[in-house]
FINUVO-538172 format. One record per residue (C-alpha): residue number from 1; chain; x, y, z. Coordinates in steps of 0.1 Angstrom, whole numbers, plus 5000, padded with zeros to 4 digits. Layout:
   seq   mol   east   north     up
   NUM     A      X       Y      Z
...
***
This chain:
   seq   mol   east   north     up
     1     A   9740    1596   7863
     2     A   9754    1566   7882
     3     A   9763    1589   7912
     4     A   9726    1599   7916
     5     A   9715    1563   7922
     6     A   9737    1561   7953
     7     A   9721    1591   7970
     8     A   9692    1571   7985
     9     A   9717    1545   7998
    10     A   9737    1573   8014
    11     A   9706    1586   8032
    12     A   9697    1551   8044
    13     A   9732    1546   8058
    14     A   9732    1580   8075
    15     A   9698    1573   8090
    16     A   9710    1539   8103
    17     A   9741    1554   8118
    18     A   9721    1581   8135
    19     A   9698    1555   8151
    20     A   9727    1536   8166
    21     A   9730    1564   8192
    22     A   9692    1569   8196
    23     A   9676    1573   8230
    24     A   9655    1546   8244
    25     A   9624    1541   8222
    26     A   9599    1569   8229
    27     A   9563    1560   8235
    28     A   9571    1523   8234
    29     A   9536    1516   8247
    30     A   9512    1537   8225
    31     A   9482    1525   8245
    32     A   9496    1533   8279
    33     A   9472    1552   8302
    34     A   9501    1568   8320
    35     A   9536    1579   8309
    36     A   9561    1584   8337
    37     A   9598    1593   8338
    38     A   9615    1585   8371
    39     A   9646    1605   8380
    40     A   9675    1591   8400
    41     A   9703    1614   8407
    42     A   9711    1604   8442
    43     A   9739    1580   8452
    44     A   9720    1567   8482
    45     A   9712    1530   8478
    46     A   9679    1535   8496
    47     A   9668    1561   8470
    48     A   9679    1537   8442
    49     A   9658    1509   8457
    50     A   9629    1534   8461
    51     A   9630    1544   8424
    52     A   9628    1507   8414
    53     A   9600    1501   8439
    54     A   9580    1530   8424
    55     A   9585    1515   8389
    56     A   9574    1481   8402
    57     A   9543    1496   8419
    58     A   9533    1514   8387
    59     A   9535    1482   8367
    60     A   9515    1463   8394
    61     A   9488    1490   8395
    62     A   9483    1497   8358
    63     A   9496    1465   8342
    64     A   9527    1465   8321
    65     A   9509    1474   8289
    66     A   9490    1503   8304
    67     A   9520    1523   8318
    68     A   9551    1535   8301
    69     A   9580    1540   8324
    70     A   9615    1553   8318
    71     A   9641    1556   8346
    72     A   9667    1583   8338
    73     A   9700    1582   8358
    74     A   9725    1610   8360
    75     A   9750    1624   8384
    76     A   9757    1601   8414
    77     A   9724    1583   8406
    78     A   9742    1566   8376
    79     A   9755    1541   8401
    80     A   9722    1524   8399
    81     A   9730    1514   8364
    82     A   9765    1501   8371
    83     A   9770    1466   8359
    84     A   9778    1453   8394
    85     A   9750    1472   8412
    86     A   9732    1449   8437
    87     A   9699    1457   8420
    88     A   9708    1442   8386
    89     A   9683    1414   8390
    90     A   9655    1439   8397
    91     A   9666    1460   8367
    92     A   9665    1430   8344
    93     A   9630    1420   8357
    94     A   9617    1456   8352
    95     A   9633    1457   8318
    96     A   9614    1425   8309
    97     A   9582    1444   8319
    98     A   9590    1472   8295
    99     A   9607    1497   8318
   100     A   9635    1516   8300
   101     A   9667    1527   8316
   102     A   9686    1558   8304
   103     A   9722    1566   8314
   104     A   9736    1601   8311
   105     A   9766    1602   8288
   106     A   9779    1634   8305
   107     A   9780    1616   8338
   108     A   9796    1585   8322
   109     A   9823    1607   8308
   110     A   9828    1625   8341
   111     A   9830    1593   8361
   112     A   9853    1578   8335
   113     A   9878    1607   8342
   114     A   9877    1601   8379
   115     A   9879    1563   8377
   116     A   9905    1563   8349
   117     A   9881    1543   8327
   118     A   9844    1545   8317
   119     A   9821    1527   8342
   120     A   9807    1494   8331
   121     A   9770    1497   8327
   122     A   9741    1473   8331
   123     A   9732    1457   8298
   124     A   9697    1473   8300
   125     A   9711    1508   8303
   126     A   9709    1529   8271
   127     A   9733    1559   8270
   128     A   9716    1593   8263
   129     A   9733    1626   8256
   130     A   9723    1642   8289
   131     A   9700    1629   8316
   132     A   9683    1662   8322
   133     A   9678    1668   8285
   134     A   9662    1633   8282
   135     A   9638    1642   8311
   136     A   9629    1674   8294
   137     A   9623    1656   8261
   138     A   9600    1631   8278
   139     A   9581    1658   8297
   140     A   9575    1676   8265
   141     A   9560    1644   8251
   142     A   9535    1642   8280
   143     A   9554    1621   8305
   144     A   9550    1630   8342
   145     A   9582    1635   8361
   146     A   9585    1617   8394
   147     A   9616    1620   8416
   148     A   9612    1595   8445
***
């Protein structure tokens, strides 16, 4: 009988462990008028700045409580979320405004093989299993995909 009392504890521990690797919080702004996922898969610094500009403009237009924005970086676009990227101040500011940043684990692993070590990511970047999968999940939840 003693073993049965531990089952709820086991489920709680499994749930907690599962959530450690969870994606950025979905629908973090339940009253948002717009839900937008921005894709960055380009290594070009101009494109990286452009995606941040679009996020900034969305926040300015709707207000930070009325728009839900997530930037998903994969492939060469992951460089936007490197710890030493020149846009780290803007990323921190946008994160403070509620913008979420998702980093593709597949790309992290691939870049790690080429670099000889995993790339160091911005503290605001949350690893997700696959960037394209994350985009599809968000689109299925009503987010509009924008690729600046």
